[in-house]
LOKOLMI-257893 format. One line per 10 residues: for each residue x, y, z of N, C-alpha, C. Coordinates in steps of 0.001 Angstrom, whole numbers, plus 524288, in hexadecimal, padded with zeros to 5 digits. Example, Ala and Ser with C-alpha at 12.3 -4.5 7.8 and 13.67 -1.06 7.14 Angstrom:
83386/7E9C6/81E78/8300C/7EE6C/81E78/83390/7F31C/81E78 | 83232/7F736/81BA8/83566/7FBDC/81BE4/83264/8001E/81EBE .
! end
This chain:
83A1B/7DF41/80D87/83705/7DD45/810A6/83916/7D763/8125E | 83A26/7D747/81975/83BE0/7D33C/81A3D/8396F/7CDD8/81941 | 83B21/7C8B2/819A1/8371B/7C624/819F9/836C0/7C4B2/81F69 | 83237/7C0D5/82100/83062/7C01E/82689/8306F/7BA0F/82526 | 83077/7B688/82A29/82F20/7B15A/829FD/82D5B/7B08D/82E9A | 82B93/7AA52/83061/82922/7A7A3/835CB/82527/7AB7F/836D5 | 8252F/7AE9C/83B7D/81E8A/7B161/83C5C/82043/7B620/83DB0 | 823FE/7B773/83C36/82640/7BC72/83B20/82082/7BF69/8367F | 81F2C/7C4AF/83790/81A76/7C621/8353C/81DE0/7CC64/83355 | 81D7C/7CDAF/82F00/820E4/7D1CD/82EB6/81C27/7D5FB/82DCC .
81D34/7DA3B/82ED1/819D4/7E02A/82EBA/81BB8/7E31F/82C66 | 81B2E/7E44E/82636/81D9E/7E5A3/82410/81EF1/7EF04/82563 | 818D8/7EE8A/82760/81806/7F3AA/82790/81C0E/7F425/82C9B | 82005/7F0F7/82ED2/82198/7F210/83396/827AB/7F070/832FB | 82978/7EE46/82E30/82E0E/7EDA4/82BB3/82F47/7F134/827A8 | 82BD4/7F3F9/823D7/82DA7/7F7CA/81F47/82E1F/7FC21/82162 | 8314B/7FF52/81E3E/83196/8047E/81D78/82E64/807C0/81C43 | 82B2F/805DA/818D7/826B7/80646/814FA/82267/80863/81723 | 821CD/804AF/81C7C/81C42/80651/81F48/81BB3/80803/824C2 | 82234/80A81/82374/8224F/80D47/82AA4/82006/811D8/82979 .
81BBB/81255/82D2A/817DB/817DA/82D48/81993/81D01/82D47 | 81E10/81D89/83188/820D9/822D6/83256/81CCE/825E6/8351D | 81BF3/82A9B/835B0/81930/82E78/83849/81479/83028/83514 | 81031/83285/835B9/80D25/834F4/833BD/80E0E/838B8/82F45 | 80F25/838D2/82AF7/80EFE/83DDF/827A1/815E2/83D0E/8272E | 8197D/83A26/82973/81DF0/83908/8286D/820B2/83852/8243A | 82167/83B1E/8203D/82283/83A1D/81B47/828F4/8381C/819F1 | 829EF/8341F/818FC/82F20/82FA3/817C4/82FEC/82EA9/811E1 | 8352C/82E33/81157/834F0/82B0D/80CD3/83807/825C3/80CB1 | 83673/82346/80B51/838E7/81C32/80A8E/83809/8198D/805AB .
83B0B/815FE/805D2/83C11/811A5/8012F/83963/80C7A/8011A | 8353B/80BC9/7FD8B/831F5/806C6/7FE24/832F9/80471/7FB32 | 8343D/7FF9E/7FE3B/837A4/7F9AC/7F952/83410/7F8CA/7F68C | 83465/7F5E2/7F232/82FAA/7F34C/7F068/82D5A/7EE3F/7F3E6 | 827B7/7EEEA/7F154/824BE/7ECE6/7F707/8206A/7E97C/7F37A | 81FCC/7E561/7F5CB/81A0B/7E2BB/7F2EC/8165D/7E2B1/7F52E | 81075/7E3D0/7F1E1/80D1D/7E4CF/7F2B2/80810/7E0D5/7F19B | 803C3/7E0C6/7F24B/7FF50/7DF71/7F213/7FE73/7E519/7EFB6 | 7F9FC/7E541/7EBB6/7F7FD/7EA8C/7E9B3/7F2F2/7E87A/7E4FA | 7EF3E/7EC3A/7E581/7EAD4/7EC9F/7E3A1/7E9A7/7F1E6/7E1C1 .
7E930/7F2D7/7DC12/7E779/7F78A/7DB16/7E05B/7F8DF/7DB26 | 7E13A/7FF40/7DA97/7DB10/80132/7DAD9/7DBAF/80773/7D921 | 7D5EC/80A03/7D975/7D5CA/80EA9/7D864/7D0FA/81071/7DB74 | 7D157/81729/7DE15/7CE0D/818E2/7DF65/7CD55/819BC/7E559 | 7C854/81ACF/7E6AB/7CAA8/81E8D/7EE23/7CA2A/81895/7F125 | 7CD79/81784/7F31D/7CDC7/813C5/7F75B/7C8CF/8133A/7FB5E | 7C7F9/81519/7FAA9/7C1EC/8160B/7FF81/7BD76/8163D/7FB47 | 7BC0C/814A4/7F8D5/7B6D5/8130A/7F678/7B787/80ED2/7F238 | 7BC9C/80F2E/7EF7F/7BEC3/80C5E/7EB97/7BDCD/80517/7EE06 | 7B96B/801C5/7EB6A/7B89E/7FC94/7EC54/7BDB1/7F9EE/7EB76 .
7BF0E/7FC9C/7E6CD/7C43C/7F8F7/7E45E/7CA08/7F8CC/7E8BC | 7C994/7FF9E/7ECFA/7CE37/7FE89/7F062/7CBD8/7FA68/7F3A9 | 7C867/7FA6A/7F572/7C64E/7F62B/7F950/7C6DE/7F140/7F724 | 7C686/7EE4E/7F1F8/7C7CD/7EA0D/7EFA8/7CB8A/7E95B/7F0F2 | 7D017/7EC3D/7EF17/7D567/7EC81/7EEFD/7D806/7E939/7F5EA | 7D5D7/7EE34/7F966/7D7E4/7EBA6/7FD72/7D625/7E680/800BA | 7D10E/7E546/7FEC1/7CEBF/7E081/7FE96/7D282/7DC32/7FBAF | 7D44F/7DCF1/7F8AC/7D88F/7D95F/7F49E/7DE37/7D862/7F71C | 7DFF3/7DD36/7F8EB/7E640/7DE3F/7F960/7E4C4/7DAA8/7FF9D | 7E433/7DC4B/803F6/7E439/7DA06/80883/7E4EA/7D4A0/807FF .
7E006/7D0BF/80678/7E045/7CB31/806E4/7E53A/7C942/80454 | 7E668/7CABB/80056/7EB62/7C860/7FD8D/7EF92/7C8B5/800E1 | 7F084/7CE10/80329/7F426/7CE5C/808A7/7F499/7CBB8/80C53 | 7EF31/7CADC/80F1B/7F067/7C684/810C3/7F2B6/7C03C/80F93 | 7F03B/7BFC8/80C46/7EFEB/7BA93/809F0/7F65F/7B976/80964 | 7F937/7BBC2/8079E/7FE04/7BE50/80714/80222/7BE27/80AE8 | 7FFF2/7BFD9/80EBC/8036F/7C058/814E9/80330/7B8FC/815AB | 7FD68/7B769/81604/7FCEA/7B281/81806/8005B/7AE6D/81451 | 800A3/7AF9E/811C2/80341/7AAE8/80C55/808F2/7AC88/80DC0 | 80B34/7B101/80FB9/81258/7B2B1/80F14/8127B/7AF22/8152F .
80EF6/7AFC8/81937/810BF/7AEA9/81F04/80FBF/7A855/81D57 | 80BC2/7A5F7/81BAF/80CBC/7A02A/819DC/80F89/79D49/81635 | 81026/79EBB/812C8/814BD/79D2E/80DA7/819ED/79E20/80FAC | 81A67/7A44C/812EF/81FA0/7A5CB/8112E/82368/7A779/81679 | 81FCA/7A6A3/81BC8/820B2/7A63C/81EDE/8223F/7AC1B/820E3 | 82013/7B122/81CFA/8210E/7B62A/81E64/81B67/7B925/81F1A | 81ACB/7B9B0/825E0/8174F/7BD31/82816/81633/7C22B/82641 | 81297/7C4DA/82543/8125C/7CBB7/824F2/80D00/7CD42/82749 | 80DAE/7D27B/826D5/80860/7D47E/82977/806E3/7D81B/8233A | 801D3/7D68E/821DF/7FFB1/7D9E2/81C34/80008/7DE90/81DE9 .
802E5/7E18C/81A53/80367/7E666/81992/7FDA5/7E9A5/81864 | 7FD5A/7EF5B/81B3D/7F9E1/7F0B2/81901/7F83F/7F2D5/812C5 | 7F52C/7F530/8121D/7F45B/7F71B/80D5B/7F5DB/7FC3F/80B98 | 7F79E/7FA6E/806FA/7F931/800D2/804CF/7F73E/80270/7FF68 | 7F766/807E9/7FE30/7F5B4/808D7/7F8E6/7F978/80C0A/7F4F2 | 7FAA6/80B49/7F06A/7FC25/80DF7/7EB0E/7F909/812B5/7EB19 | 7F82A/818B5/7EA3D/7F43A/81ACF/7E768/7F60F/81D62/7E3EB | 7F4C0/81F58/7E040/7F4F8/82205/7DB88/7EF59/824C2/7DAD3 | 7F018/82A3E/7D82E/7EE13/82C3F/7D37E/7EEE6/8320A/7D331 | 7EB94/831B3/7CCDF/7EDEE/83622/7C842/7F012/83A2D/7CBC0 .
7EC5D/83CC9/7CF60/7EF20/841AA/7D309/7F105/840D0/7D764 | 7F474/84164/7D9A3/7F57A/841CA/7DFA8/7F249/844DF/7E1EC | 7F08C/847E9/7E090/7EBA0/84B55/7E456/7E9B7/84760/7E6CB | 7E6D4/842FD/7E3BB/7E294/84130/7E5FA/7E4E1/83E65/7EC0D | 7EABF/83F4D/7EC7E/7EC20/83C12/7F077/7EC72/8401E/7F4AA | 7EDCC/8457C/7F478/7EF99/849AF/7F6F9/7EA58/84F33/7F863 | 7E807/84FFB/7F47E/7E428/8521A/7F5A0/7DE4D/85026/7F3F6 | 7DE4C/84FA4/7EF54/7D6E8/84D37/7EDE1/7D732/8495F/7EFA8 | 7DB05/84721/7F053/7D8DE/84009/7F27A/7D400/83F1A/7EFD8 | 7D486/83D66/7EB59/7CFBC/83C19/7E6CF/7D273/83595/7E807 .
7D0DF/8320C/7EB30/7D0C7/82E4B/7EA25/7CFEF/829CE/7E639 | 7CBF9/82C6F/7E499/7C93F/82A5D/7DEBF/7CC82/828F5/7D88D | 7D1CD/82CD5/7DA31/7D5B4/82C59/7D696/7D9EB/827E1/7D821 | 7DB05/82601/7DB56/7DE10/822F9/7DEAD/7DEB1/81E2D/7DB8D | 7E49E/81C1F/7D975/7E35E/81672/7D90C/7E936/8150F/7DE3A | 7E67E/81043/7DD8C/7E925/80DA2/7E330/7EAE8/80885/7E194 | 7F037/8068B/7E5F5/7F057/800D0/7E5CA/7F290/7FFBE/7EAB2 | 7EE23/7FCB9/7EB95/7EEDF/7FAFB/7F336/7F204/7F578/7F29B | 7F5C2/7F5CD/7F6BC/7F9C9/7F42E/7F893/7F8B8/7EF32/7FC06 | 7FC1B/7EBD2/7FE4A/7FE10/7EA20/8032D/80397/7E6EB/80136 .
8075A/7E9B3/804EF/80D0B/7E837/80452/80BCA/7E0E4/805AF | 8102A/7DD9B/8033A/8115D/7DA26/80521/817CB/7D7FF/8051A | 818B3/7D4CB/80646/81E43/7D273/807D5/82126/7D34D/80222 | 826D7/7D33A/80191/82956/7D1DC/7FCB8/82A34/7CC3F/7FA70 | 827A9/7C8A8/7FDBE/8295E/7C41D/7FCAA/823CD/7C252/7FA2C | 81F0D/7C731/7F9FC/81C68/7C3AD/7F706/81AE0/7C541/7F19F | 81818/7BE72/7EF3F/819CB/7BDE1/7EA21/813F3/7C067/7E7CA | 81433/7BFC2/7E222/80FC5/7BFE0/7DF50/80D1C/7B99C/7E0DC | 80EAE/7B6D4/7E04D/80C41/7B04C/7E197/80907/7AFA4/7E817 | 80AA3/7B22E/7E9E1/8083E/7B376/7EE98/80339/7B788/7EF62 .
805C9/7BB05/7EBEF/800A5/7BEF0/7ED07/7FBA7/7BD28/7E8B3 | 7FCB2/7B934/7E511/7F9D8/7B799/7E28F/7F5B9/7B31C/7E616 | 7F8D3/7AFC2/7E909/7F7FD/7AB46/7EC81/7F49B/7AD7A/7F16D | 7F5F2/7B38D/7F383/7F164/7B579/7F655/7ECAF/7B989/7F39B | 7EEA5/7B8A5/7F02B/7E834/7BC6F/7ED8B/7E523/7B82D/7EC18 | 7E6D4/7B21F/7EC91/7E3D8/7B0B4/7E9D6/7E108/7ACCD/7EF35 | 7E4FC/7ADD4/7F3EF/7E2D1/7ACD6/7F8D7/7DE84/7ADD1/7FAD9 | 7DEDB/7B348/7F9F8/7DB6E/7B8EE/7FBD0/7D6AD/7B77C/7F901 | 7D6D4/7B6CC/7F345/7D100/7B5F6/7F03C/7CF60/7B068/7F2D1 | 7D1F6/7AD1B/7F4CA/7D03A/7A751/7F48C/7CDC5/7A7C6/7FAB7 .
7CF61/7AA93/7FDEB/7CAF8/7AE12/8037A/7C744/7B241/801E7 | 7C64D/7B2BA/7FCFA/7C1D5/7B864/7FDE4/7C380/7BD31/800D4 | 7C863/7BCD4/8013F/7CA6F/7C2B5/80277/7C9D6/7C951/7FDAE | 7C5A3/7CAD9/7FE54/7C50C/7CEBF/7FBBA/7C5BF/7CCC4/7F68A | 7C8EB/7D1FE/7F368/7CA15/7D1EF/7ED9A/7CE94/7CE62/7ED06 | 7D145/7CD0F/7F191/7D4EA/7CB4C/7F206/7D7D2/7C6DA/7ED8C | 7D42C/7C63E/7EA93/7D4A5/7C13A/7E516/7D789/7C335/7E11F | 7D99F/7C777/7E062/7DC16/7CC08/7DCC5/7D75E/7CC27/7D76C | 7D3AB/7CC9A/7D858/7CF32/7CEA6/7D45D/7CEBC/7D3C5/7D552 | 7CF51/7D787/7D213/7CEFB/7DE7C/7D3DF/7C834/7DE7F/7D446 .
7C61C/7E3B6/7D4BB/7C28E/7E5D4/7D871/7BF15/7E52A/7D184 | 7C176/7E3BE/7CD11/7BF34/7E2CA/7C891/7BEF4/7DF37/7C7D9 | 7C1F8/7DC63/7C9B5/7C038/7D476/7C7EC/7C5AF/7D3FE/7C3EE | 7C884/7D6E0/7C25B/7CC45/7D5EF/7BD9A/7D0C1/7D5EB/7BED2 | 7D339/7D5D6/7C2C9/7D968/7D788/7C248/7DAB0/7D54D/7C800 | 7DF45/7D3CB/7C983/7E163/7D23D/7CE14/7E2D0/7D7F1/7D278 | 7E0E0/7D795/7D78C/7E188/7DB81/7DA63/7E73D/7DCFA/7DD40 | 7E790/7D959/7E101/7EC19/7D827/7E3BC/7F0E2/7D71F/7E11B | 7F66C/7D979/7E1E2/7F8C6/7D8A8/7DE2F/7FF07/7D7C8/7E21E | 80243/7D681/7E078/8082E/7D7A6/7E3FC/80B8A/7DA91/7DE0F .
80DB9/7DF50/7E07A/811C4/7E1E9/7DF70/81545/7E3DA/7E269 | 818EC/7E523/7DFDA/81DD6/7E82A/7E366/81E61/7EF45/7E2A1 | 81D04/7F309/7E5CB/81D86/7F728/7E522/82369/7F8C3/7E797 | 8252A/7FC09/7E431/82999/7FEE5/7E663/829CE/802B7/7E5CD | 828DC/806BD/7E979/82886/80BA3/7EB0A/82E39/80ECD/7EC04 | 831B5/80BEB/7ED81/8367E/80FC8/7EDF0/835A4/81391/7F2B4 | 837DC/81859/7F120/836BF/81E3F/7F4F7/83259/81FD4/7F581 | 82F3F/820AA/7F969/82C8C/822B3/7FA73/82ADD/8269B/7FF90 | 826F8/82B17/7FF49/827AE/82CE7/802F5/821EC/8291B/805EA | 8231F/82B27/80B4F/81D35/82815/80E15/81BC7/82BF3/814BB .
817B5/82A7E/8154C/815DA/82C6C/81A38/81095/82BC9/81D11 | 810EB/829AE/82145/80D35/827E7/823A4/80768/82CE0/823BC | 80250/82A10/82379/7FE73/82ECC/823BB/7FBAB/82B5D/8274F | 7F993/82E3F/82B69/7F5E2/82C2F/830B8/7F1CE/82F24/82F48 | 7ECF4/82C81/82E24/7E6FD/82EC9/82DB3/7E559/82E98/827C1 | 7E0E1/82FD5/82888/7DDF9/82E3C/82297/7E018/82F74/81DCC | 7DF40/82B6B/819C8/7E003/82B23/814AB/7E160/82FEC/812A6 | 7DC31/833A7/81350/7D91A/838D0/81155/7DDBA/83CF1/813A8 | 7E086/83BA1/81732/7E3F7/8411F/81992/7EA06/8401D/8178E | 7EC6E/83C99/813DA/7F0EC/83C44/812AB/7F1BC/84032/80E11 .
7ED32/84295/80B28/7F023/8483D/808AD/7F410/84AFE/80934 | 7F4E8/84D66/80ED7/7F8FC/84FF8/80FC4/7FD2E/84E9B/80E97 | 8005C/84997/813E0/8049B/84790/8121C/8057F/8449C/80DC4 | 80176/8434E/80A32/802E4/8431E/805D3/8047C/847EC/800B7 | 8023F/84AC9/8028A/804B3/85126/7FFA8/809BB/851EF/8015B | 80AB8/850C7/8068B/810B2/851CB/80B94/81443/84F83/80780 | 812A1/84A14/8061E/815D1/845A3/80373/817A1/84819/7FE8E | 812E0/84737/7FAFF/8130E/84910/7F551/816B6/84EF1/7F38C | 81318/85276/7F655/814F2/85797/7F3E4/81965/85A20/7F7D7 | 81BE7/85648/7FD7A/820DA/85AD4/7FEF0/82519/85601/8003E .
82294/851B6/80237/8277A/84DCC/804B7/82A04/84D61/80078 | 8292D/849B5/7FD16/829D0/84786/7F7E8/82D97/84B90/7F48D | 829D2/84F22/7F227/82FD0/85269/7EEE4/8323C/85611/7F2A1 | 8306E/8565A/7F775/83504/859FA/7F8B9/83A6A/854AA/7FB2B | 8390F/85063/7FB4C/83C02/84D48/7FB1B/84021/84CC7/7F6EE | 83E70/84F11/7F233/84037/84CFA/7ECB6/83F58/8486C/7E931 | 83918/84765/7EB2F/838A4/84277/7E951/832CA/843BA/7E631 | 82FB1/841AC/7E47F/82BCD/83FB2/7E0CB/8295D/83C71/7E245 | 823B7/83DE5/7E0B1/8208F/837D5/7E2EF/82118/83408/7DCE3 | 81FB7/82F95/7DEC1/81F1A/8299A/7DA01/81B91/82689/7DC30 .
819C5/8227B/7D849/817E7/81F9D/7DA86/81268/81F82/7DD52 | 80F8D/81D6B/7DF0B/809F5/81F78/7E20E/80A89/81E3E/7E74E | 80761/82228/7E957/804F3/8227C/7EF32/80448/81C9E/7F158 | 80665/81B54/7F6DF/80676/81735/7F81E/8051A/817D7/7FE4C | 7FFB4/816F3/7FF48/7FE36/8165B/80626/7FEB3/81116/8080A | 7FF32/81096/80D7F/8018E/80BB4/810A4/7FD15/80C52/81532 | 7F85F/808D3/8141F/7F63F/80A26/818FB/7F7F8/806A1/81D4F | 7F960/808E3/822C1/7FBB0/806E5/8275D/7F6E7/804FE/82A7A | 7F285/80833/82AB8/7EE9D/80641/82B73/7EA5E/801EA/82AB7 | 7E785/7FFDE/82D7F/7E3A4/7FC00/82AC6/7DD9C/80200/82A5E .
7DD2B/80091/82592/7D9FA/80715/82451/7D3C0/80507/82657 | 7D294/7FF0C/82757/7CCE7/7FE4F/82AD1/7CC30/7FE3B/830EA | 7D1BC/8006C/83212/7D16A/7FF23/8388D/7D48B/80504/83AD8 | 7D573/807ED/836F9/7D7FE/80CB3/83930/7D48E/810AD/83852 | 7D43B/8160C/83C57/7D1AA/818DE/83A65/7D55D/81BA7/835AE | 7D2D5/820A5/833F1/7D575/82362/82ED2/7D88D/825B6/832FE | 7D91E/827A5/834C4/7DC87/82CA9/838D3/7E190/829D5/8391F | 7E11A/8235E/83A28/7E4CA/8216E/83BB7/7E8E4/81E04/837F0 | 7E578/81EFF/83402/7E889/81C1C/83074/7EC79/81DFF/82E36 | 7F0F7/81ADF/82D82/7F812/819B2/82CCA/7F972/817F4/827A3 .
7FA14/81C3A/8231D/7FB42/81A9B/81C4E/8003E/81BD2/81C66 | 803D0/81920/81B45/8081A/81AA0/8175E/806B2/81D22/8119B | 80977/8214E/811EE/80A59/82569/80C86/80F96/8247D/80AAA | 80E6C/82258/805F8/81469/82117/8022A/813E6/823A4/7FD7C | 816F1/825FC/7FB36/81835/8295C/7F6C0/81D92/8265A/7F3FE | 81EE5/823F8/7F04A/82272/822E9/7EEE1/82400/82688/7EB08 | 82B28/82938/7EB55/82B08/82C56/7E9A6/831F0/82BC6/7E63A | 832CB/8309F/7E254/835F9/82FEC/7DFC6/83B7D/833D4/7E08E | 83F25/835D7/7DE7A/842AC/839F9/7DFF4/8409F/83D99/7DB0E | 8412B/84194/7DC1A/83CE1/847F9/7D84C/84325/8475D/7D31F .
84195/846F7/7D003/84593/84888/7C989/848C8/84CAD/7CC43 | 84D8B/84BD5/7C942/84FF2/8523C/7C9BA/8501F/8543A/7C669 | 85239/858E6/7C4C7/8518F/85CB3/7C1F7/84CAB/8601C/7BF6E .
! end
């Protein structure tokens, strides 16, 4: 990620290939470099889990405080990135057929620039807590452990596509990706299912939601 200065504001959605949407259901492969994220973990159906709502309320105040600090202290301004999610479950069918969201484990993400440090995140978390922004103080829903953390995710080679429409209509393209595109290309799945929510979920009609669907992959073993 290129550094910026002065009055320039970087929008990583426009400068990074990993955020290039492409066409609806156009499957492609790409290599995603190690990337830094704010992260919050949780479990359960995102539609009715208080834990999910609390996680969203925790992560964005820290993300904005971090952006303001980067601009003020480093002269590096950027657009706060959209919400993302890593998803996993004991049975992949919970994504593509049964859609049993109660079984899902998730990690919410917001991408941050490579120059972000642990100290900057700690300061941003404290600043968000001081302003009374949601759960941004770093306390968990249960009040026992920090929620928002800084971590580098190295996904490497991935399959990716853009889905336009409601989340519950992702199943068919995920089946295509998992069962045909990846194995027919000589690869197998690894890691966690990754979604990038390019649309503002609060202001966009379900039919117009734009979501990047990403799956890390590895070469099939020979023999």
